[in-house]
BAMARVEX-38098 format. One record per residue (C-alpha): x, y, z; residue in three letters. Coordinates in steps of 0.2 Angstrom, whole numbers, plus 5000, padded with zeros to 4 digits. Each point is the difference from the previous one (the first is absolute). Layout:
<fipas>
XYZALA/...
</fipas>
This chain:
<fipas>
500050005000MET/500750174996PRO/500450125014ARG/498550105005ARG/499750155010MET/499450005018HIS/498850125008LEU/499650045018PHE/498950145007ALA/500550105014TYR/498550035012LEU/499650095017LYS/498549985011THR/499850194997GLY/499850124986PRO/501850054998THR/501449894993ALA/501650104995ILE/499250154992HIS/499850145012ALA/498450074992GLY/499149854992GLY/498649995013TRP/499550184995ARG/499749954982HIS/498149994995PRO/500249824995GLU/500749955017ALA/498849905011THR/499950055018LEU/498349945006HIS/500549815000ASP/501750005009ILE/499249895014PHE/498949894988SER/500449834995PRO/499350044983ALA/501550124996ARG/501249855002TYR/498949884991GLU/499950124985HIS/501850034998ILE/500449825002ALA/498849954986ARG/500750144989VAL/501849945002LEU/499549814997GLU/499050044985ASP/501650084993ALA/501149855005CYS/501150095012PHE/501249885009ASP/499450085017GLY/499950155011CYS/500750055017PHE/499650125013PHE/501450115006ALA/499850035019ASP/500650105015LEU/499749955018PHE/499650185005GLY/499850184994LEU/501550084992TYR/500550155012ASP/501850034994ILE/499650164990HIS/500050145013GLY/499949885014GLY/498149984997SER/498849904990PHE/499050164996ASP/500550004981ALA/499549814997TYR/498450025009VAL/499550174994ARG/500649994982ARG/499549814997GLY/501749925000GLY/500349814997GLN/499249925015VAL/499449825003SER/498250035007TYR/499749825002LEU/501249855003ASP/500349934983PRO/499949825005THR/498150035005THR/499650044982VAL/501049864991LEU/498849875004PRO/498650114993VAL/501050024984MET/500449814999ALA/498249965001ARG/499650124985ALA/501449924989THR/500849834996SER/501750044992ARG/500650175006LEU/501550005012GLY/499750095016LEU/501550085010GLY/500250075018ALA/501450105007THR/500649935017LEU/501550045010SER/501349885006THR/500650125013THR/498350035008LEU/499249834999PHE/500649835006ASN/500249854988ALA/498649895006TYR/498850144999HIS/500550044982LEU/500149824995ALA/498249975007ARG/499350164993TRP/500749994983LEU/499749814997LEU/498250015005SER/499750144987LEU/501049894987ASP/498949855004VAL/498350094999VAL/500550094984SER/500549844991GLY/501950045000GLY/499950184994ARG/500950105015VAL/501650094999ALA/500950075016TRP/500950174996ASN/501449985013ILE/500550165008VAL/501250035015THR/499150175004SER/500750174997ALA/499450125013THR/500250015019ASP/498150055002LEU/499649824995GLU/501349935013ALA/499250115013ARG/498349934996ASN/500649835004PHE/500850045016GLY/501850034994LEU/501050165003ASP/500550014981GLY/500649894986LEU/501649895001PRO/501450034988ASP/499549974982LYS/501249854998ASP/499449925016LEU/498250024994ARG/500549904984TYR/500949875011ASP/498449975010ARG/499050004984ALA/501049864993ASP/499649905016GLU/498250044999VAL/499849944982VAL/501049845004GLU/498849975015ALA/498550034990CYS/500549884986LEU/500349875013LYS/498350035008LEU/499250004983TRP/500749824997ARG/499249945016SER/498849894990TRP/500149894985ASP/498850044987ALA/499249835001ASP/499850005019ALA/498150005000PHE/499249835000VAL/498250055004LEU/499549825002ASP/498350015010LYS/499849815001GLU/501749975007ALA/500050155011GLY/501650074993VAL/500050194996PHE/501850034996ALA/501749905001ASP/501150075014PRO/501549924992ALA/499850134987LYS/500150155012VAL/501650065008ARG/500850135011TYR/501050144993ALA/501250015015ASP/500850164993TYR/501350095011ALA/501050154993GLY/500850155009ARG/498450104998TRP/498649884997VAL/499449845009ARG/498549904996THR/499549825003ARG/498549984989GLY/499249914992PRO/498750114992LEU/498249935000SER/499850054981ILE/500449894985PRO/500950064984PRO/499150114988SER/499749964982ALA/501750094996GLN/500949935016GLY/500250165009HIS/499850194996PRO/501150084987VAL/501450115007LEU/500150184995MET/501350135005GLN/500550184996ALA/501650035008GLY/501450084989SER/501450035013SER/501549884999GLU/499349905014ARG/498250004992GLY/500749944984ARG/500949855009VAL/498349965008PHE/499150014984ALA/501249894991ALA/499749875013ARG/498150005002TRP/499150124988ALA/498849934986GLU/499450184996VAL/501050165003VAL/499250175000PHE/501350114993ALA/500050194998ALA/501350094990GLN/499950164990ARG/500549964982GLY/500449854989LYS/501950005003PRO/499749995019GLU/498749864997MET/501149904989LYS/501550015013ASP/498849955014PHE/499349864990TYR/501749934994ALA/500750015018ASP/498649915008LEU/499849864987LYS/501849975002ALA/499849995019ARG/498649884999VAL/501049884989GLU/501550025012ALA/498849955014ALA/499649834991GLY/498350054993ARG/499350014983ASN/500050194995PRO/498449974991ALA/499149965016HIS/500350185007CYS/498950124990ALA/500650185001ILE/498650124998LEU/500250194999VAL/498950135008GLN/499050094987THR/498650124999THR/499050014984CYS/498950154995ILE/499049944985VAL/499150114987GLY/499249974983GLU/501550104992THR/501750055007ASP/499350185001ALA/498549965010ILE/501149895012ALA/501250155002ARG/498650115004GLU/499349875013ARG/501749995008ALA/500250195002GLU/498350015008TYR/500349855011LEU/501750065006ASN/499350175003ALA/498949925014LEU/501549945010ALA/500350105016ASP/501850055001GLU/500049985019ASP/499449834999LEU/501249964986GLN/501450055011LEU/499349905015ALA/499949854988THR/501950024996THR/500450025019SER/499149855004SER/500849894987SER/501850055003VAL/499750015019GLY/500650185002VAL/498950165003ASP/500550094985MET/499450175007THR/501449995013ARG/501449934988LEU/501550124999GLY/500850034983ALA/501649915004GLU/499149865010THR/500349834992ARG/498349914998LEU/500549835005GLU/500950065016GLN/498550105005ALA/498849854997ALA/501049895012GLY/499049835002THR/498550074991GLN/499550024982GLY/500049894984MET/501649994990GLN/499149994984GLY/499150165004SER/501650085004VAL/500849944984ASP/498550064990LEU/500150175007LEU/501850024997GLU/499849944982GLN/498750134997VAL/501150135008ARG/501549964989ARG/499049984984ALA/499150165001GLU/501450105009ASN/498950045015LEU/500350045018THR/499549865012LEU/498550115006ALA/499550034982GLU/500149824996ALA/499049955015ALA/498550114994ARG/499949924983ARG/498749874996PRO/500849825000LEU/500749964983PRO/499549864988ASN/498450084995GLN/499649934982LEU/498850124991VAL/499249964983GLY/498849914990SER/499849815003PRO/501249974985ARG/501350125007SER/500049935017ILE/500149824993ALA/501550064990ASP/500950065015GLN/499649855011LEU/500549884985GLU/501750094999ASP/500449985018LEU/499549825000PHE/500949954984LEU/501550095006SER/500149905016GLU/499850155011ALA/498649895009CYS/498949854999ASP/498450115001GLY/499250145010PHE/499250045016VAL/498750134995LEU/499750135013THR/498350094997PRO/499950195000ALA/498149995001VAL/499149865008PHE/499249904992PRO/500150104984ALA/501949974997SER/499949815001HIS/498350004990GLU/500850104986ALA/501549894999PHE/499049845000ALA/498850074987ARG/501250084988ALA/501849955003VAL/499949815004VAL/499149964983PRO/501450094991GLU/501449905009LEU/499049844996GLN/499950044982ARG/501950025000ARG/500249835008GLY/500850075016LEU/498649965012PHE/498949855003ARG/498250004994ARG/499549875012ALA/500749925016TYR/500949834997ALA/499949955018GLY/499050035016ALA/501450065013THR/501050155001LEU/501749914999ARG/499449914984SER/499650184992HIS/501850055005LEU/500849854993ARG/498950004984GLU/500850144991GLY/501850005007LEU/500549844992GLU/500650004982THR/499849864988GLY/
</fipas>
């Protein structure tokens, strides 16, 4: 099968996802944030378009780095999880039969047994369609919500994450797939010889097990990850089946892609089994001119203070208090996401801006144009091996995903770049389907 593109949708349990003004757009829906119908609808839209899956970005608290307050996020409609995403995943699973469903959960804040039980339960009831977006957390505010004074050092967080994933995998293998006998006449429900303890003991994590849950249709949840630091790339090379990448331009994307694929191979894994998906926001119009006009209108809705607050939150530094000579990474300490720091620096250099100016800019990777123009740009990145596909971040919910599914996906299908129908039923089967060549 020829190599084919993979598509994931970035979601939030709220009206704002990345774009600081999207919720103000006339097409943005606000009345249904707490309604199951909102999540059922978007799941059906994505499945009808044959997306590999979607995942919910999450934060365990309210961002309050900018100005030492959550005022900007609350007042201006920032990127907030108004519901625990794991409560809407079963709703979406019930409304679909093929779409992959991802949750973001922290290895720093949750223990391994809780994570393993939580995620495998979702994976079993969805028929093997769950992904775990593994994060080590990036803000002290989250740590304080879980009784910690602050986050450990970044490398130590990844050391713990390695152990949490190792422990989860042992727990997920507690039961053989054929352990259930279900023999009413003989009175045998399951074979205890096919259930085992995990007995995992590391430096940071200990768990005996076993879980009380059998394997899912795909064995266990798909592992996603977004770290781009040196330690994050080591972690991704060992574990990640999907990597959420964020680089400014094609050269940076190609460099990241080549580096991580080489690391995956060096770790003894098949590079085709690690899909690198680049964050992209597509603004679609009937023509390029109409699309540009829509983008101008949309970007004019973005509140500058919220944009600055968004940058502050992602890099872990209050940008309003950053001196001209202060080094960003030094100011962040144990907080912030390295990918966001790298992206901000790429924008600053490329456009010859000060750090403060770059921090106020909307995030890059906005593709603006007609369905054909956007397909041209996606095709170029994909065939140039800058990525294996894309994580589509909506500017306006649900309109951005609806427009892409309605207009761009058929163009990609006509070019043979994207599936017309699912070949399998599990998320892992979707990911393996288009990465093998033959």
